Each structure stands twice: as structure tokens, then as C-alpha cells.
C-alpha positions as CSV (number, residue, x, y, z in Angstrom):
1,M,0.0,0.0,0.0
2,A,1.1,3.6,-0.7
3,Y,-0.2,7.0,0.5
4,S,-0.7,9.7,-2.1
5,L,1.9,12.6,-1.6
6,K,-0.7,14.9,-3.3
7,E,-3.5,14.0,-0.9
8,I,-1.3,14.3,2.1
9,N,0.0,17.7,1.1
10,D,-3.6,18.9,0.2
11,A,-5.0,17.8,3.6
12,V,-2.1,19.3,5.6
13,R,-2.7,22.7,3.8
14,S,-6.5,22.6,4.0
15,D,-7.5,21.0,7.3
16,P,-4.4,19.6,9.4
17,K,-6.6,18.9,12.4
18,G,-9.2,17.0,10.6
19,F,-6.6,15.2,8.6
20,A,-4.8,14.0,12.0
21,E,-8.1,13.0,13.4
22,A,-9.0,11.0,10.3
23,C,-5.7,9.2,10.4
24,D,-6.0,8.3,14.2
25,A,-9.7,7.1,13.5
26,A,-8.4,4.7,10.8
27,F,-5.7,3.4,13.1
28,A,-8.2,2.9,15.8
29,E,-10.4,0.9,13.4
30,K,-7.4,-1.3,12.6
31,V,-6.8,-1.8,16.4
32,R,-10.4,-2.8,16.8
33,S,-10.3,-5.3,14.1
34,A,-7.2,-6.9,15.4
35,A,-8.7,-7.0,18.9
36,R,-11.8,-8.9,17.6
37,K,-9.6,-11.5,15.8
38,I,-7.6,-11.9,19.0
39,A,-10.9,-12.2,21.0
40,D,-12.2,-14.9,18.7
41,H,-9.0,-16.9,19.0
42,R,-8.8,-16.9,22.9
43,R,-10.2,-20.4,23.2
44,E,-7.3,-21.7,21.3
45,S,-4.6,-20.0,23.5
46,R,-4.5,-17.2,26.1
47,I,-1.0,-16.1,24.6
48,I,-0.6,-13.3,21.9
49,L,2.9,-13.1,20.4
50,L,3.5,-9.6,18.9
51,S,6.5,-8.9,16.9
52,G,7.8,-6.2,14.5
53,P,11.1,-4.4,13.6
54,S,12.5,-1.5,15.4
55,G,10.5,1.7,15.2
56,S,7.3,-0.1,14.2
57,G,5.2,1.3,17.1
58,K,4.8,-2.2,18.8
59,T,4.6,-0.7,22.4
60,T,1.8,1.7,21.7
61,T,-0.1,-0.7,19.4
62,A,0.1,-3.4,22.0
63,L,-1.3,-1.1,24.7
64,K,-4.1,0.2,22.4
65,I,-5.1,-3.5,21.6
66,E,-5.0,-4.2,25.4
67,E,-7.4,-1.3,26.0
68,E,-9.7,-2.3,23.2
69,L,-9.8,-5.9,24.5
70,E,-10.6,-4.5,28.1
71,R,-13.5,-2.6,26.5
72,M,-14.7,-5.9,25.2
73,G,-14.6,-7.2,28.8
74,I,-11.4,-9.2,28.3
75,Q,-8.7,-8.4,30.9
76,T,-5.4,-8.3,29.1
77,H,-1.8,-8.0,30.4
78,T,1.1,-6.7,28.1
79,I,4.5,-8.0,28.9
80,S,7.7,-6.7,27.3
81,M,9.9,-9.7,26.2
82,D,12.9,-7.5,26.9
83,N,12.5,-8.5,30.5
84,Y,13.5,-12.1,29.5
85,F,17.0,-11.0,28.3
86,N,19.7,-13.1,29.9
87,T,22.2,-11.3,32.1
88,I,25.1,-10.5,29.8
89,D,27.9,-13.1,30.0
90,P,30.8,-12.3,27.6
91,E,31.7,-16.0,27.8
92,T,28.5,-17.3,26.4
93,A,26.7,-14.4,24.7
94,P,26.1,-14.7,21.1
95,R,28.4,-12.8,18.7
96,N,28.3,-11.4,15.2
97,R,30.6,-12.0,12.4
98,E,33.0,-9.3,13.8
99,G,33.2,-11.0,17.1
100,A,31.2,-8.4,19.0
101,I,28.2,-9.5,21.2
102,D,25.3,-9.8,19.0
103,Y,22.4,-7.9,21.0
104,E,20.1,-8.4,18.1
105,S,20.2,-12.2,18.5
106,P,17.2,-14.1,19.9
107,F,19.6,-16.1,21.9
108,C,20.1,-13.1,24.2
109,L,16.7,-14.1,25.4
110,D,16.0,-16.8,27.9
111,I,14.0,-19.0,25.4
112,E,13.6,-21.9,27.8
113,L,12.1,-19.7,30.5
114,L,9.8,-17.8,28.0
115,N,8.4,-21.1,26.6
116,R,8.0,-22.5,30.1
117,H,6.0,-19.4,31.1
118,F,3.8,-19.6,28.1
119,S,2.8,-23.2,28.9
120,M,2.3,-22.3,32.6
121,L,0.0,-19.3,31.7
122,D,-2.2,-21.5,29.3
123,R,-2.5,-24.0,32.1
124,G,-3.7,-21.3,34.5
125,E,-0.6,-21.4,36.7
126,T,1.2,-18.5,38.2
127,I,4.5,-17.2,36.7
128,H,6.8,-14.5,38.0
129,V,7.8,-12.1,35.2
130,P,11.4,-11.1,35.7
131,K,12.7,-7.5,35.3
132,Y,15.7,-6.7,33.2
133,E,17.8,-3.8,34.3
134,F,19.4,-2.3,31.2
135,A,21.6,0.0,33.1
136,R,23.3,-3.0,34.7
137,Q,22.7,-5.4,31.9
138,M,21.3,-8.0,34.2
139,R,18.0,-9.7,34.9
140,S,16.6,-9.2,38.3
141,D,14.2,-11.7,40.1
142,I,14.0,-9.4,43.1
143,F,11.7,-7.1,41.0
144,S,9.7,-9.9,39.4
145,Q,6.0,-9.6,39.2
146,P,3.4,-12.5,39.6
147,L,1.0,-13.2,36.9
148,K,-1.8,-15.6,36.7
149,L,-4.5,-15.5,33.9
150,G,-8.1,-16.0,34.9
151,P,-10.5,-18.0,32.8
152,D,-11.1,-15.2,30.3
153,E,-7.8,-13.3,30.5
154,L,-5.0,-12.8,27.9
155,A,-1.3,-12.0,27.9
156,I,0.4,-10.1,25.1
157,F,4.0,-10.8,24.9
158,E,5.7,-8.0,22.9
159,G,9.2,-8.1,21.4
160,I,11.1,-8.2,18.3
161,H,11.6,-12.0,18.4
162,A,8.2,-13.0,19.3
163,L,7.5,-14.8,15.9
164,N,11.0,-16.5,15.8
165,D,10.6,-20.2,15.2
166,V,12.5,-20.9,18.5
167,I,9.3,-19.4,20.2
168,V,6.5,-20.1,17.8
169,G,7.6,-23.7,17.3
170,K,6.7,-24.5,20.9
171,N,3.5,-22.3,20.9
172,P,1.7,-23.0,17.8
173,K,-1.7,-22.1,19.1
174,A,-0.7,-18.6,20.3
175,F,-2.2,-15.8,18.3
176,K,0.7,-14.2,16.3
177,L,0.7,-10.5,15.3
178,Y,3.3,-8.8,13.1
179,I,3.5,-5.0,13.3
180,A,5.4,-2.9,10.8
181,A,5.2,0.5,9.1
182,R,4.8,-0.9,5.7
183,S,3.4,2.0,3.5
184,N,5.4,4.2,1.3
185,V,4.4,7.8,0.3
186,A,4.0,7.9,-3.6
187,E,3.7,10.6,-6.2
188,E,0.9,10.6,-8.9
189,D,2.9,8.5,-11.3
190,G,3.6,5.9,-8.6
191,T,7.2,6.9,-7.9
192,V,8.1,6.5,-4.3
193,A,8.5,9.9,-2.7
194,F,9.3,8.6,0.8
195,Q,10.2,4.9,1.7
196,H,8.7,3.2,4.6
197,S,12.2,2.3,5.8
198,W,13.0,5.9,6.1
199,L,9.9,6.5,8.1
200,R,11.0,3.9,10.7
201,L,14.5,5.5,10.8
202,C,12.9,9.0,11.3
203,R,10.8,7.6,14.1
204,R,13.9,6.2,15.8
205,I,15.9,9.4,15.3
206,V,13.2,11.6,16.8
207,R,12.6,9.3,19.7
208,D,16.3,8.7,20.5
209,Y,16.7,12.5,20.6
210,K,13.5,13.3,22.6
211,F,13.8,10.5,25.1
212,R,17.6,9.9,25.2
213,G,19.1,13.1,24.1
214,S,21.0,11.4,21.4
215,D,21.8,13.3,18.1
216,A,21.0,11.8,14.8
217,S,24.5,10.3,14.3
218,F,23.9,8.0,17.3
219,T,20.9,6.4,15.6
220,L,22.5,6.4,12.1
221,K,25.6,4.6,13.4
222,M,23.7,1.8,15.0
223,W,21.0,1.5,12.2
224,P,23.0,-0.7,9.9
225,N,23.3,-3.3,12.7
226,V,19.6,-2.9,13.5
227,R,18.8,-3.6,10.0
228,R,21.1,-6.7,9.8
229,G,19.4,-8.1,12.9
230,E,16.0,-7.5,11.3
231,K,17.0,-9.3,8.1
232,L,18.4,-12.3,10.0
233,Y,16.0,-12.6,13.0
234,I,12.7,-10.8,12.3
235,S,11.7,-10.5,8.6
236,P,12.1,-14.2,7.9
237,Y,9.5,-15.1,10.5
238,K,6.8,-12.5,9.7
239,E,5.0,-15.2,7.6
240,N,4.3,-17.0,10.9
241,A,1.9,-14.2,11.7
242,D,-1.9,-14.7,11.8
243,L,-2.3,-11.0,11.1
244,M,0.0,-8.4,9.6
245,F,-0.7,-4.8,11.0
246,D,0.5,-1.7,9.1
247,S,1.4,0.8,11.8
248,S,2.1,3.7,9.4
249,L,-0.2,6.8,9.4
250,P,-0.7,9.0,6.3
251,D,0.1,12.1,8.4
252,E,3.2,11.1,10.3
253,V,5.9,12.0,7.8
254,S,4.4,15.6,7.8
255,V,4.4,15.6,11.7
256,L,7.9,14.2,11.9
257,K,9.4,16.6,9.4
258,P,9.7,19.7,11.8
259,F,11.6,17.3,14.3
260,V,13.8,15.3,12.1
261,T,14.9,17.9,9.5
262,P,17.0,20.0,11.8
263,L,18.5,16.9,13.3
264,L,19.7,15.6,9.9
265,E,20.7,19.0,8.7
266,A,23.1,19.2,11.7
267,L,25.1,16.3,10.3
268,P,28.0,16.8,8.2
269,K,26.8,16.8,4.6
270,G,27.7,13.7,2.6
271,R,28.6,11.7,5.9
272,Y,25.4,9.6,5.7
273,D,23.9,8.8,2.3
274,T,20.5,7.8,3.9
275,A,20.3,11.1,5.8
276,D,20.8,13.0,2.5
277,D,18.1,10.9,0.8
278,I,15.6,11.5,3.5
279,L,16.2,15.2,3.5
280,R,15.5,15.2,-0.2
281,G,12.3,13.2,0.4
282,L,11.2,15.6,3.1
283,E,11.5,18.5,0.8
284,K,8.5,17.1,-1.1
285,I,6.2,16.8,2.0
286,E,4.3,19.6,3.7
287,A,5.1,19.9,7.4
288,M,2.3,19.7,10.1
289,E,2.4,21.1,13.5
290,Q,2.3,18.6,16.4
291,T,-0.4,20.6,18.1
292,H,-2.8,18.9,15.7
293,V,-1.8,15.4,17.1
294,A,-4.0,13.9,19.8
295,P,-2.3,12.9,23.1
296,D,-3.2,9.2,22.6
297,S,-2.0,9.1,18.9
298,L,0.5,6.4,18.0
299,L,2.8,9.3,16.9
300,R,3.2,10.3,20.5
301,E,5.3,7.3,21.1
302,F,8.0,9.1,19.0
303,I,7.4,12.8,19.5
304,G,6.4,12.8,23.0
305,G,3.4,14.1,25.0
306,S,1.6,10.8,25.1
307,A,-0.6,9.6,27.9
308,Y,1.7,6.4,27.7
309,T,5.1,6.4,29.3
310,Y,8.1,5.0,27.4
């Protein structure tokens, strides 16, 4: 699917608030549709496995699906699979071709514990969800939280490796959801004006700056390794999904433009080819003020000011 560059620019110029509201309403309908499919599947399994590449909006989408299921009377718990990372041990940690620790590998996760917890939850038993302390690169059982699912309760496990065969293979009945920003922005003749991969990178650049204080070079330096991990460990398993969810919004490049443009322009020209390509693409797109974006919009995961905390 591709969004029309002309329609986006016309909407931003004529009625930006109405355009933002329409985009959020369409996204909300996709969330409702996903929630209905999950609800219909709950007799098969109480586990939902939610995956997607970096910058796909997994966190907000998972929480919105949880809220929709709650409105349907189905109590739902969302658990980040990041909490199942193993404490980093340089002796046993997986490594990439260059010999560095491969933080993108699914084998950084405690796969055995995850699969055991899935089985226990489906049997109605109590698990203790661990807490991973990223500052110390270690998993803590002291801060673990008990979780037991009632007869009509569900658990969403959200993480980039949720659909990997090492997890799905032992949990074939779980509902499997793949989330990614999959739509380009195209000109009238079908030429791509803005690639969906650029959109995800812009999301990450803005979020890293807003929430971590990192400049664009930080995100751009790590992006090739992120993309390598996606191609090895995430994209090959998206076909395992019961539902593929496009998390892109037609208005978001317009909203991200005022944030990301100065961050990219601050980089040395010619240092990052992708940054220069994105800037050329952004020139074609009308900017939109963030004041038109609702507090509960998916976009708030990246630009801030959301009711959710990241």
C-alpha cells in the first residue's frame, strides 16, 4: 500500500486537524479489528505473540489492543519480552561476524524460561515475570511480578523476536501478530517519494533525541546493525503471523518533518547517504504542527506528549 503525496499535502494545507483526526480514527479501526480477531481466538490460546522491527510502534499498538480488549470485557496484560533477556555473560553471549556481542540475536533471550512461562499461563498457573535492568545489563528476580491468567484473561508478549521459530515452534496455538510501518508515500505516477524504511528510521531518530538526548548520528551509526538483525532474525519469520498490521499513518511524515529535519541538517553533509536521501524526500512533503496530534495518537510514542510512558 502507498499513501498519495498529493492527498497528504492537500490535507495538511486545507485541514491539518481534521486530517490528523481521520488518520487516528483509521488506526483505531485497525486496532479494533485486530482485537476482535484476538478475542475470537482466545479459546485456542491465552497467549498473543506480537513482533515487529525497530520503530514499528509495537509498544503503543500493544497497549491500544489491550485497551480495546478491556473494553470488550477481556482483561489483558502486556509483557515486554525485553524482561527475558539473559544477564550478559561475555563467555556465552552470542556474537556477530565481527566478534562483538550480537545484541540483536534471539539467543540473548532466555528462550527456555519464556516457553515455560507460556505453557504455565495457558494451564492457568502463576508465573513470575522477571525485570531486566538495562543500566546494569542484568536480569533481576527481586523485582519480578506474579501473573496468573483468569478463565477469560489474555497476555500479550511483545518483542522483536516473538515470531521467531524458537518461540512459535513451541507455541503454535498462540495468536501471532506482526506489526510494521509498511506503506510508502508515492507521487501521482507511482514513484516513491518517501520510503517506509525511512519512516521507521525517522521515528527512531526523533525518539532517540526526545527521550535519550542522542543526536541523529547516534541512531544512524547503529541503524545498519539494527537492519542486519531484522533481516536475520525478524523479517524471515513474519509469515508466521496470523495477522500483519500496518502501523504507518498518512500524516506522520508531515508531523515528523519539523523534528527530524534540523537533526539531519546538523550532520556533516555527505557523511550519511541515507540522511541526505531522507532530506531530499522531506522537501516534497508539507510539514504539520504537532499541536494537531492527539495525546493518545501512535505518533506520541515518537514525538512525546503521550498518555503512555516509554
